[in-house]
C-alpha positions as CSV (number, residue, x, y, z in Angstrom):
1,X,210.0,47.0,93.1
2,X,212.7,46.5,90.5
3,X,214.0,43.0,89.8
4,X,217.3,41.8,88.3
5,X,215.3,40.7,85.2
6,X,214.0,44.2,84.8
7,X,217.5,45.6,85.0
8,X,219.2,43.1,82.7
9,X,216.8,41.1,80.5
10,X,218.5,37.7,80.0
11,X,217.9,34.4,78.4
12,X,215.8,32.0,80.4
13,X,217.9,30.2,83.0
14,X,220.9,32.4,82.5
15,X,221.2,33.4,86.2
16,X,219.3,30.5,87.8
17,X,220.9,29.6,91.1
18,X,223.0,32.8,91.3
19,X,223.0,34.3,94.8
20,X,223.8,38.0,95.0
21,X,224.9,39.9,98.2
22,X,223.3,43.0,96.8
23,X,219.8,44.1,95.8
24,X,218.4,45.2,92.4
25,X,218.0,48.7,94.0
26,X,221.8,48.7,94.8
27,X,222.5,48.0,91.1
28,X,220.0,50.6,89.9
29,X,221.7,53.3,92.2
30,X,225.1,52.6,90.6
31,X,223.8,53.0,87.1
32,X,223.2,56.7,87.4
33,X,220.3,58.7,85.9
34,X,221.1,58.1,82.2
35,X,220.7,54.5,81.0
36,X,223.8,53.6,79.0
37,X,223.5,50.8,76.4
38,X,226.6,48.9,75.7
39,X,225.4,47.3,72.4
40,X,228.5,45.3,71.5
41,X,229.0,43.8,74.9
42,X,225.3,43.0,75.3
43,X,225.0,41.5,71.8
44,X,228.2,39.6,72.3
45,X,227.2,38.2,75.7
46,X,223.9,36.9,74.3
47,X,225.7,35.4,71.3
48,X,228.3,33.7,73.5
49,X,225.7,32.3,75.8
50,X,223.8,30.9,72.8
51,X,227.1,29.3,71.5
52,X,227.9,27.8,74.8
53,X,224.5,26.2,75.0
54,X,224.1,25.0,71.4
55,X,227.6,24.0,70.3
56,X,229.6,21.0,71.5
57,X,232.8,23.1,71.4
58,X,233.5,26.8,70.6
59,X,236.9,27.1,69.0
60,X,238.7,30.5,69.4
61,X,242.2,31.9,69.1
62,X,243.9,34.8,70.8
63,X,244.0,38.0,68.8
64,X,246.6,40.7,69.4
65,X,245.4,43.0,66.6
66,X,242.1,43.9,64.9
67,X,243.4,42.5,61.7
68,X,244.1,39.2,63.3
69,X,240.6,39.1,64.6
70,X,239.2,40.0,61.2
71,X,241.1,37.1,59.6
72,X,239.8,34.7,62.4
73,X,236.2,35.7,61.7
74,X,236.8,35.4,57.9
75,X,238.2,31.9,58.5
76,X,235.0,30.9,60.4
77,X,235.9,31.2,64.0
78,X,232.8,31.9,66.1
79,X,234.6,33.6,69.1
80,X,237.8,35.5,69.8
81,X,240.0,35.2,72.9
82,X,241.9,38.2,74.4
83,X,244.8,36.7,76.2
84,X,246.5,38.4,79.1
85,X,249.7,36.6,78.1
86,X,249.5,38.2,74.7
87,X,248.7,41.6,76.1
88,X,251.7,41.3,78.4
89,X,254.0,40.1,75.7
90,X,253.2,42.4,72.8
91,X,249.9,44.3,72.9
92,X,249.9,46.5,75.9
93,X,249.5,50.3,76.3
94,X,253.0,50.7,77.7
95,X,254.5,49.5,74.4
96,X,256.8,47.1,76.4
97,X,257.3,43.4,76.6
98,X,256.4,41.9,80.0
99,X,256.3,38.4,81.4
100,X,252.8,37.1,82.2
101,X,252.7,38.7,85.7
102,X,250.1,41.5,85.4
103,X,252.9,44.1,85.2
104,X,251.3,45.9,82.2
105,X,248.8,48.8,82.6
106,X,245.4,47.6,83.7
107,X,243.7,49.5,80.8
108,X,245.7,47.6,78.2
109,X,243.2,44.7,77.8
110,X,240.1,46.9,77.4
111,X,242.0,49.1,75.0
112,X,242.9,46.0,72.9
113,X,239.3,44.8,73.0
114,X,238.2,48.2,71.8
115,X,240.7,48.1,68.9
116,X,239.5,44.6,67.9
117,X,235.8,45.6,67.9
118,X,236.7,48.8,65.9
119,X,238.3,46.6,63.3
120,X,235.4,44.2,63.2
121,X,233.0,47.1,63.0
122,X,234.9,48.5,60.0
123,X,234.9,45.2,58.2
124,X,231.1,45.0,58.8
125,X,230.7,48.6,57.5
126,X,232.7,47.8,54.3
127,X,230.8,44.6,53.6
128,X,227.5,46.3,54.3
129,X,228.2,49.3,52.0
130,X,229.1,46.9,49.2
131,X,225.7,45.2,49.2
132,X,225.0,43.4,52.4
133,X,227.0,41.6,55.0
134,X,228.1,38.1,54.0
135,X,228.9,37.1,57.6
136,X,228.4,38.3,61.2
137,X,231.7,40.0,61.9
138,X,231.0,40.6,65.5
139,X,232.4,37.4,67.1
140,X,232.1,37.5,70.8
141,X,235.3,38.4,72.6
142,X,236.2,36.5,75.8
143,X,238.7,38.6,77.7
144,X,241.3,37.8,80.3
145,X,241.2,40.2,83.3
146,X,244.1,38.5,85.0
147,X,243.6,38.5,88.8
148,X,241.7,41.8,88.6
149,X,244.8,44.0,89.1
150,X,243.9,44.5,92.8
151,X,240.9,44.2,95.1
152,X,237.2,44.5,94.6
153,X,237.3,48.1,93.3
154,X,239.9,47.2,90.7
155,X,237.8,44.2,89.6
156,X,234.8,46.5,89.3
157,X,236.7,49.1,87.2
158,X,238.3,46.6,84.8
159,X,234.9,44.9,84.3
160,X,233.4,48.3,83.6
161,X,236.1,49.1,81.1
162,X,235.8,45.7,79.3
163,X,232.0,46.2,79.0
164,X,232.5,49.7,77.5
165,X,235.0,48.1,75.1
166,X,232.5,45.5,74.0
167,X,233.7,42.3,75.6
168,X,231.2,39.5,75.6
169,X,232.7,37.6,78.6
170,X,235.5,38.2,81.1
171,X,237.3,35.8,83.4
172,X,239.3,36.4,86.6
173,X,242.0,34.2,88.0
174,X,241.9,33.1,91.6
175,X,245.5,34.2,92.2
176,X,246.5,36.9,94.7
177,X,246.9,39.9,92.4
178,X,250.1,41.2,94.0
179,X,251.8,37.8,93.5
180,X,250.3,37.0,90.0
181,X,252.3,34.5,87.9
182,X,251.6,32.9,84.6
183,X,249.2,30.0,85.1
184,X,251.8,27.5,83.7
185,X,254.4,28.4,86.4
186,X,254.7,26.9,89.8
187,X,254.6,28.8,93.1
188,X,251.3,30.5,92.5
189,X,249.6,32.1,95.5
190,X,245.8,31.6,95.5
191,X,243.5,34.3,96.9
192,X,241.4,33.3,99.8
193,X,238.0,32.0,98.6
194,X,235.9,34.6,100.3
195,X,238.2,37.4,98.9
196,X,237.8,35.9,95.4
197,X,234.0,35.7,95.8
198,X,234.0,39.4,96.9
199,X,236.1,40.3,93.8
200,X,233.7,38.4,91.5
201,X,230.6,40.0,93.2
202,X,232.2,43.4,92.6
203,X,232.8,42.6,88.9
204,X,229.3,41.2,88.5
């Protein structure tokens, strides 16, 4: 019988106490017949987990471009944040400026994550070609998935896109996606707890 540890080898204690409403076999079926390795996401997740368990505080800033992310790593930041507010305001695939209400295309965050990782990979390649990397350019990216842009299937798809783009971690807000507002504004509508758990399970 397949176990979750077989499917996703993880650091000791990483998933202790986690209850799943699905079996390892269910996950294995969804994977398809060809195992796909998402190196940047996997490496970033392990690095982020280590930072969270060994550092008192992990400082990060939001990056809207690959160049900003490169400068952050060069300055010594150990993680990068991908902010939904920044994506809405100035870094979305619609090329528009939106308020922080999840109005931008759902693929905008994963596309920005991909551009950031491409820039970090290029910086690493340049340094490596010049005689060895002086730093680890691949800072883990923690991405804002807003309220998931819909229900469980939307949460699943955006998580899949972020993993493919190389995100190390992703968070979801507990707001009702159709009524999403900036977290600093009043009048937010929370999603029912069981519906949010269902969304998180779909993403996981």
